[in-house]
C-alpha positions as CSV (number, residue, x, y, z in Angstrom):
1,M,13.7,-17.2,-36.4
2,S,12.6,-14.3,-34.2
3,G,10.7,-14.8,-31.0
4,V,7.5,-13.3,-32.5
5,A,7.8,-15.5,-35.6
6,R,8.2,-18.6,-33.4
7,L,5.1,-17.6,-31.3
8,I,3.0,-17.2,-34.5
9,E,4.2,-20.6,-35.7
10,I,3.3,-22.2,-32.3
11,M,-0.2,-20.7,-32.5
12,A,-0.7,-22.0,-36.0
13,R,0.2,-25.5,-34.8
14,L,-2.1,-25.3,-31.8
15,R,-4.9,-24.2,-34.1
16,D,-4.3,-27.0,-36.6
17,P,-7.6,-29.0,-36.8
18,E,-5.7,-32.4,-37.3
19,Q,-2.5,-32.1,-35.3
20,G,-3.2,-29.2,-32.9
21,C,-4.7,-28.9,-29.5
22,P,-8.4,-29.9,-29.4
23,W,-9.2,-27.0,-27.1
24,D,-7.3,-24.3,-29.0
25,A,-8.6,-25.5,-32.4
26,V,-12.3,-24.9,-31.6
27,Q,-12.0,-21.5,-30.0
28,T,-13.6,-18.4,-31.6
29,F,-13.2,-14.6,-31.2
30,E,-16.2,-14.7,-28.8
31,T,-14.8,-17.4,-26.6
32,I,-11.3,-15.9,-26.4
33,A,-12.5,-12.3,-25.8
34,P,-13.0,-12.9,-22.0
35,Y,-9.5,-14.2,-21.7
36,T,-8.2,-11.1,-23.5
37,I,-9.9,-8.8,-21.0
38,E,-8.7,-10.9,-18.1
39,E,-5.1,-10.8,-19.2
40,A,-5.2,-7.0,-19.5
41,Y,-6.4,-6.8,-16.0
42,E,-3.7,-9.1,-14.8
43,V,-1.1,-6.8,-16.5
44,D,-2.7,-3.9,-14.6
45,D,-2.5,-5.9,-11.3
46,A,1.2,-6.6,-11.8
47,I,1.9,-3.0,-12.4
48,R,0.0,-1.9,-9.3
49,R,1.9,-4.4,-7.2
50,G,5.2,-3.3,-8.6
51,D,6.0,-6.9,-9.6
52,L,8.2,-6.7,-12.7
53,A,8.7,-10.4,-12.9
54,A,4.9,-10.9,-13.0
55,L,4.6,-8.0,-15.4
56,R,6.9,-9.8,-17.8
57,E,4.8,-12.9,-17.7
58,E,1.5,-11.1,-17.9
59,L,2.7,-9.1,-20.9
60,G,3.5,-12.4,-22.6
61,D,0.0,-13.7,-21.9
62,L,-1.5,-10.5,-23.3
63,L,0.6,-10.8,-26.4
64,L,-0.7,-14.4,-26.8
65,Q,-4.2,-12.9,-27.0
66,V,-3.2,-10.7,-29.9
67,V,-1.6,-13.6,-31.7
68,Y,-4.6,-15.8,-31.0
69,H,-7.1,-13.3,-32.5
70,A,-4.8,-12.6,-35.5
71,R,-4.5,-16.3,-36.2
72,M,-8.2,-16.8,-36.2
73,A,-8.7,-13.8,-38.5
74,Q,-6.0,-15.2,-40.8
75,E,-7.9,-18.5,-41.0
76,R,-10.9,-16.5,-42.2
77,G,-8.8,-14.7,-44.8
78,A,-9.4,-11.3,-43.1
79,F,-6.0,-10.3,-41.9
80,D,-2.9,-11.6,-40.1
81,F,-0.5,-10.6,-37.3
82,E,1.7,-8.6,-39.8
83,A,-1.3,-6.6,-40.8
84,V,-2.1,-5.8,-37.2
85,V,1.5,-4.6,-36.7
86,A,1.5,-2.6,-39.9
87,D,-1.8,-0.8,-38.9
88,L,-0.4,0.0,-35.5
89,C,2.8,1.4,-36.9
90,G,0.9,3.5,-39.3
91,K,-1.4,4.8,-36.6
92,L,1.4,5.7,-34.3
93,V,3.2,7.7,-37.0
94,R,0.0,9.3,-38.2
95,R,-1.0,10.4,-34.7
96,H,2.4,11.8,-33.8
97,P,3.2,14.3,-36.6
98,H,5.1,16.4,-34.1
99,V,7.6,13.5,-33.9
100,F,7.6,12.0,-37.4
101,G,6.4,14.9,-39.6
102,A,8.8,16.8,-41.6
103,G,9.2,20.3,-40.1
104,A,6.2,19.8,-37.9
105,E,5.5,22.0,-34.9
106,K,6.7,20.5,-31.7
107,I,4.2,19.8,-28.9
108,G,5.6,21.0,-25.5
109,S,3.5,19.1,-22.9
110,A,1.7,15.8,-22.3
111,S,-1.6,17.6,-21.9
112,A,-1.2,19.3,-25.3
113,Q,-0.3,15.9,-26.8
114,T,-3.5,14.4,-25.3
115,E,-5.5,17.1,-27.0
116,A,-3.7,16.6,-30.3
117,W,-4.2,12.8,-30.0
118,E,-7.9,13.2,-29.5
119,A,-8.1,15.6,-32.4
120,H,-6.4,13.0,-34.7
121,K,-8.8,10.3,-33.5
122,A,-11.8,12.5,-34.2
123,R,-10.6,13.1,-37.8
124,E,-10.0,9.4,-38.2
125,R,-13.5,8.6,-36.9
126,A,-15.0,11.1,-39.3
127,A,-13.1,9.7,-42.2
128,G,-14.1,6.2,-41.3
129,A,-17.8,7.2,-41.1
130,A,-17.6,8.9,-44.5
131,T,-16.1,5.7,-46.0
132,D,-19.0,3.7,-44.4
133,G,-21.6,6.2,-45.6
134,R,-22.8,7.1,-42.2
135,R,-22.7,10.3,-40.1
136,A,-19.8,10.5,-37.7
137,S,-20.5,11.0,-34.0
138,A,-18.2,12.4,-31.3
139,L,-19.2,9.3,-29.3
140,D,-18.0,6.8,-31.8
141,G,-15.4,4.3,-30.7
142,V,-16.2,4.1,-27.0
143,A,-16.2,0.3,-26.7
144,L,-19.3,-1.4,-25.3
145,G,-17.2,-4.0,-23.6
146,L,-15.5,-1.5,-21.2
147,P,-16.4,-1.7,-17.5
148,A,-19.5,0.5,-16.9
149,L,-17.8,3.1,-14.8
150,L,-14.9,3.5,-17.3
151,R,-17.2,3.7,-20.3
152,A,-19.4,6.3,-18.6
153,Q,-16.4,8.4,-17.8
154,K,-15.1,8.2,-21.4
155,L,-18.6,9.1,-22.8
156,V,-18.9,12.1,-20.4
157,R,-15.4,13.3,-21.3
158,R,-16.0,12.9,-25.0
159,A,-19.4,14.7,-24.8
160,A,-17.8,17.6,-22.9
161,R,-15.0,18.0,-25.5
162,A,-17.5,18.0,-28.3
163,G,-19.7,20.6,-26.6
164,L,-22.6,18.2,-26.2
165,A,-22.8,18.6,-22.5
166,K,-21.2,21.0,-20.0
167,A,-18.7,19.7,-17.5
168,E,-19.2,22.3,-14.8
169,P,-18.9,21.4,-11.1
170,D,-21.9,23.3,-9.9
171,S,-24.3,21.9,-12.4
172,A,-22.9,18.4,-12.1
173,A,-23.3,18.6,-8.3
174,A,-26.9,19.7,-8.7
175,R,-27.6,16.8,-11.1
176,A,-26.1,14.4,-8.5
177,A,-28.2,15.8,-5.7
178,A,-31.3,15.6,-7.9
179,A,-30.6,12.0,-8.8
180,L,-30.1,11.1,-5.1
181,E,-33.3,12.8,-4.2
182,A,-35.1,10.9,-7.0
183,L,-33.7,7.6,-5.7
184,Q,-34.8,8.3,-2.1
185,G,-38.2,9.4,-3.3
186,R,-38.8,6.2,-5.2
187,A,-37.6,4.1,-2.3
188,A,-39.8,5.9,0.1
189,S,-42.9,5.7,-2.1
190,G,-42.3,2.1,-3.2
191,A,-42.6,3.3,-6.8
192,G,-40.1,0.7,-8.0
193,D,-37.6,1.1,-10.9
194,E,-34.9,1.9,-8.3
195,D,-32.3,0.4,-10.7
196,A,-32.8,3.2,-13.2
197,A,-32.7,5.8,-10.4
198,L,-29.5,4.4,-9.0
199,G,-28.0,4.2,-12.4
200,A,-28.8,7.9,-12.9
201,L,-27.1,8.7,-9.6
202,L,-24.0,6.7,-10.6
203,L,-23.8,8.5,-13.9
204,A,-24.3,11.9,-12.2
205,A,-21.4,11.0,-9.9
206,V,-19.2,10.3,-12.9
207,E,-20.2,13.6,-14.4
208,L,-19.3,15.3,-11.1
209,A,-15.9,13.6,-11.1
210,V,-15.2,14.6,-14.7
211,S,-16.3,18.2,-14.0
212,R,-13.7,18.3,-11.2
213,D,-11.0,16.6,-13.3
214,V,-11.1,13.6,-11.0
215,D,-10.5,10.1,-12.4
216,A,-13.7,8.3,-11.3
217,E,-12.1,4.9,-11.8
218,Q,-9.1,5.7,-9.7
219,A,-11.2,7.5,-7.1
220,L,-13.4,4.4,-6.7
221,R,-10.4,2.1,-6.5
222,E,-9.0,4.2,-3.6
223,A,-12.3,4.4,-1.8
224,T,-12.7,0.7,-2.1
225,A,-9.2,0.1,-0.8
226,R,-10.0,2.2,2.2
227,H,-13.3,0.5,2.8
228,E,-11.6,-2.9,2.5
229,A,-9.0,-1.9,5.1
230,V,-11.7,-0.9,7.5
231,L,-13.6,-4.2,7.0
232,R,-10.4,-6.2,7.5
233,A,-9.6,-4.4,10.7
234,R,-13.1,-5.0,11.9
235,E,-12.8,-8.7,11.0
236,A,-9.4,-8.9,12.8
237,A,-10.9,-7.3,15.9
238,G,-13.7,-9.9,15.9
239,D,-16.5,-7.3,15.3
240,P,-19.6,-8.7,13.5
């Protein structure tokens, strides 16, 4: 028996309502979803720390999440782990015609492949919308569960590629300046609704980052790390 087959068997046993684990047996997609997100972040953390031993363990925990969700879907008669793998294999082959297609034109760079990948995804979204009887949108598929900054960045990039909004540094900078001025004006006048004004400023900052081809998520990570270092130094020095 392969390792994956053994893992699937263990999960089925854990989910058994009579002989399984009481905790595992009562979980749902909704209750497991937060753990799935957490495990993905722990994989990212191990990578950033360069800890390959931890990465091996965290990848196993992330795989467990996939097996868990697939088992719950199988119990509902929706799909199983094999179907998840089959769909993934089909998608990888379909989105890499330059590798798996007969006589296909080769793609010479990672950036060109990114453009081709996005084009394939756009065609798939359009086909899916047609099947569902709805109008396709260039913004389809940007998950609601993403962290707000990452989701904003994906939406802004997607909109720029689709021609829905311009990603020009000067206009993005002007929007950011206008959003800051609006926030300051509301604060000074006591008009309230500063949450909306601050949200507009954050979104404008993301637009500015995208217009300058800066990864907003990574930029904020680095700025936060620098700020943390300053705070720790202040703390060590005994400053209030």
